[in-house]
C-alpha positions in Angstrom: 123.3 231.9 65.5 122.3 234.2 68.3 125.4 236.2 68.4 125.6 239.9 67.7 128.8 241.6 69.2 132.1 241.5 67.3 134.6 239.5 68.5 137.7 240.8 69.7 139.5 238.0 71.4 139.4 234.7 70.6 140.4 231.5 72.8 141.9 228.6 71.0 142.8 225.5 72.4 145.5 223.3 70.9 145.8 219.6 70.9 142.4 218.6 69.1 141.5 221.8 68.6 143.8 224.5 66.6 146.2 221.4 65.6 145.6 218.8 63.2 145.6 215.1 64.2 148.9 214.6 63.2 149.9 218.1 65.8 150.8 220.4 63.5 149.1 224.4 62.2 147.7 223.8 58.8 148.6 226.5 56.3 145.3 227.4 56.3 144.6 227.6 60.0 147.4 229.8 60.4 146.3 232.2 57.2 143.0 232.5 59.2 144.6 233.4 62.6 147.1 235.9 60.6 143.6 237.8 59.1 142.3 237.7 62.8 145.2 239.6 64.4 145.3 241.6 61.1 141.6 243.0 61.7 142.5 243.8 65.7 141.7 240.8 67.2 143.4 239.3 70.0 144.2 235.3 69.7 145.2 233.8 72.8 146.0 229.7 73.0 144.7 228.4 76.2 146.6 225.0 76.6 147.6 222.4 79.0 150.8 222.7 77.7 153.5 224.5 79.6 156.2 226.8 77.9 158.9 224.3 76.7 156.3 222.6 74.8 155.3 225.3 73.6 158.5 226.4 71.4 157.0 225.0 68.1 154.0 226.6 68.0 156.3 230.0 68.6 157.9 229.4 65.8 155.0 228.6 63.3 152.6 231.6 64.9 155.3 234.4 65.8 152.5 236.8 65.6 150.4 235.6 68.5 151.0 237.4 71.7 149.2 235.8 74.5 149.4 232.0 76.0 147.4 230.6 79.1 149.8 227.5 80.1 149.2 224.7 82.0 145.6 224.4 82.0 145.3 228.3 83.0 148.3 228.0 85.7 150.1 230.9 83.9 149.2 233.4 81.7 152.4 234.8 79.8 152.7 237.6 77.5 155.5 236.8 74.9 156.0 239.9 73.6 156.5 241.2 77.0 158.0 238.3 78.1 156.4 238.6 81.6 153.7 236.9 83.4 150.0 238.4 83.6 149.0 235.5 86.0 150.1 232.9 87.9 148.1 230.3 89.9 150.5 227.4 91.4 150.0 224.5 92.8 151.1 224.0 96.7 153.6 221.7 97.5 151.2 220.7 100.3 148.8 219.4 97.4 151.4 217.7 95.4 152.3 215.8 98.8 148.3 214.9 99.0 148.4 213.9 95.2 151.8 211.6 95.5 150.0 210.0 98.3 146.6 209.3 97.1 147.9 207.9 93.9 150.8 205.6 95.5 150.9 202.4 93.5 148.9 203.4 90.7 150.4 202.7 87.4 151.3 206.0 85.8 153.7 208.2 84.0 153.7 211.3 86.6 155.0 214.7 85.6 155.8 217.9 87.3 155.1 221.0 85.6 157.3 224.1 86.4 157.6 227.5 84.6 160.7 226.1 83.1 160.7 222.5 83.2 158.7 219.2 82.8 160.5 216.6 85.2 159.4 212.6 85.0 161.3 209.9 85.7 163.7 208.2 83.3 162.0 204.8 83.7 159.0 206.2 82.1 160.8 208.0 79.5 162.2 204.5 78.6 158.9 202.9 78.7 157.0 206.0 76.6 155.0 203.9 74.4 153.4 202.1 77.4 151.7 205.7 78.7 151.8 207.9 75.9 149.9 208.3 72.2 152.6 208.1 69.5 151.8 211.1 68.4 153.0 212.8 71.2 156.5 210.7 71.2 158.4 213.7 69.6 156.8 216.5 71.9 157.3 214.4 75.0 161.0 213.1 74.4 162.1 217.7 73.4 160.7 218.7 76.3 160.9 216.2 79.1 163.7 216.7 82.2 164.3 213.4 83.4 165.2 212.7 87.5 165.8 209.3 88.6 162.8 208.9 90.9 160.0 211.9 90.4 158.5 211.2 93.5 161.4 211.6 95.6 162.5 214.4 93.6 158.8 216.4 94.2 159.3 215.8 97.8 162.7 217.0 97.9 162.3 219.8 95.9 159.2 221.3 98.3 158.4 224.1 96.6 155.1 225.2 94.6 154.5 224.2 90.8 152.1 224.9 87.8 150.7 221.2 87.9 151.2 217.7 88.1 149.9 215.6 84.8 149.8 211.5 84.9 149.8 209.6 81.6 148.0 206.1 82.1 148.4 202.8 80.2 144.6 202.2 80.8 141.1 203.6 81.1 141.3 201.5 84.4 144.3 203.1 86.0 143.3 206.5 85.2 139.9 205.6 86.8 141.4 204.7 90.0 143.8 207.7 89.9 140.4 210.0 89.6 138.8 208.2 92.8 141.7 208.3 95.0 141.9 212.2 94.5 138.4 212.7 94.7 137.8 214.9 97.4 140.8 216.9 96.9 139.9 220.7 96.1 142.0 220.7 92.8 140.7 220.9 89.3 141.7 217.4 87.9 141.0 217.3 83.8 141.8 215.5 80.9 143.5 217.4 77.6 143.9 213.7 76.1 142.7 210.2 75.9 144.8 208.6 79.1 146.0 211.8 80.8 144.9 213.4 84.4 146.0 217.0 84.8 145.9 218.5 88.5 145.9 222.1 88.8 145.0 224.2 91.9 141.1 225.1 91.9 141.4 228.2 90.6 143.6 227.4 88.2 142.0 227.1 84.8 141.6 228.0 81.0 138.4 230.2 81.9 140.0 232.0 84.6 143.0 232.8 82.9 141.1 234.0 79.8 139.1 236.1 82.4 141.9 237.9 83.4 143.1 238.2 79.9 139.9 239.6 79.0 140.1 242.3 82.1 143.7 243.1 81.2 142.6 243.9 77.2 139.6 245.3 78.4 137.2 243.2 76.5 133.9 242.1 77.8 132.9 238.6 77.5 130.6 238.8 75.2 133.0 239.7 72.8 135.3 236.6 73.7 135.1 233.8 71.8 136.8 230.5 72.5 137.1 227.2 70.7 137.9 223.6 72.1 137.2 219.7 72.6 138.1 218.3 75.9 137.0 218.5 79.6 139.8 221.0 80.4 138.2 223.4 78.0 134.7 223.8 79.3 135.7 226.5 81.7 136.6 228.6 78.9 133.6 228.0 77.0 131.6 228.7 79.8 133.2 232.2 80.1 132.9 233.2 76.2 130.0 234.7 74.9 130.4 232.5 71.9 131.7 229.0 72.4 132.4 226.8 69.9 133.2 223.1 70.2 135.1 220.8 67.7 133.5 218.2 65.6 136.0 216.0 67.1 135.1 217.2 70.6 133.6 215.2 73.6 129.6 215.1 73.8 129.7 216.8 77.0 131.8 219.7 75.2 129.3 219.6 72.4 126.5 219.8 74.4 127.7 223.1 76.5 128.8 224.7 73.5 126.9 227.4 71.4 128.0 226.0 68.2 129.8 223.1 66.6 132.2 223.1 63.9 133.7 220.5 62.1 136.9 218.1 63.2 140.3 219.2 63.2 141.2 216.9 60.4 139.2 219.8 58.4 140.3 222.8 60.2 137.5 223.5 62.3 138.7 225.8 64.2 139.8 228.1 61.7 136.5 227.7 59.9 134.9 228.6 62.9 137.0 232.1 63.0 136.1 232.6 59.3 132.4 232.0 60.0 132.0 233.7 63.2 134.7 236.4 64.2 135.9 237.3 60.1 132.3 237.6 59.0 132.9 235.4 55.8 131.3 232.3 54.5 133.2 228.9 54.9 135.9 228.5 52.7 139.0 226.2 51.7 
């Protein structure tokens, strides 16, 4: 493993990475994150989720200070309760996305700092669009509106991102094709979804801002992820680790591959590469 710089900052994706397949932080993962922080290593959670969706994570990880949310659309210092960095999606781009995806079957969502808005009708047919493990978080965090498209057009302001869940990969591919050519960062974090951020808003950009803020060179940054919205942060980090359950393209790009999130792969990687201990359970 060609890596000599001590790790001083660890960037962790949540879904499919730090979280178990059931969507929880296991006691072992929590213990390892705590150990890293005790050793003076900073930890940042880098996720497609926004602040309302992070509440359960805050409750489990009170010691973690930094969060890059909405795929890097915001960088949040939880202790100072302030944003270190924001990169919003303009209203013009929102209009473009709505126009181009008109008629495609999806559960469309608007992410702002405070809320995640979606149509009441989508929430009533959740199983059509969303995998069962996400039901609790979606039900708890969404703010229903009568008609999401009308709501976005009437609101007329920048936001963090637009997310869409699709009933099938075919519908998702239709949306991907319809948005081709728009200068947007469109990625997926889980199965059948598509998240549109402004071009410069990605996890790598937020991680770069945080590393500069903390005065940590990229050689001393480690990033762990599984999905294509993690590629930007894996490319920035001096040490990139792909999850065993990650996409093939993510594994190809990473310096190292750890075991799956079923086996606490993210925590195992922290133990091995940042804490300098052998694998343990």
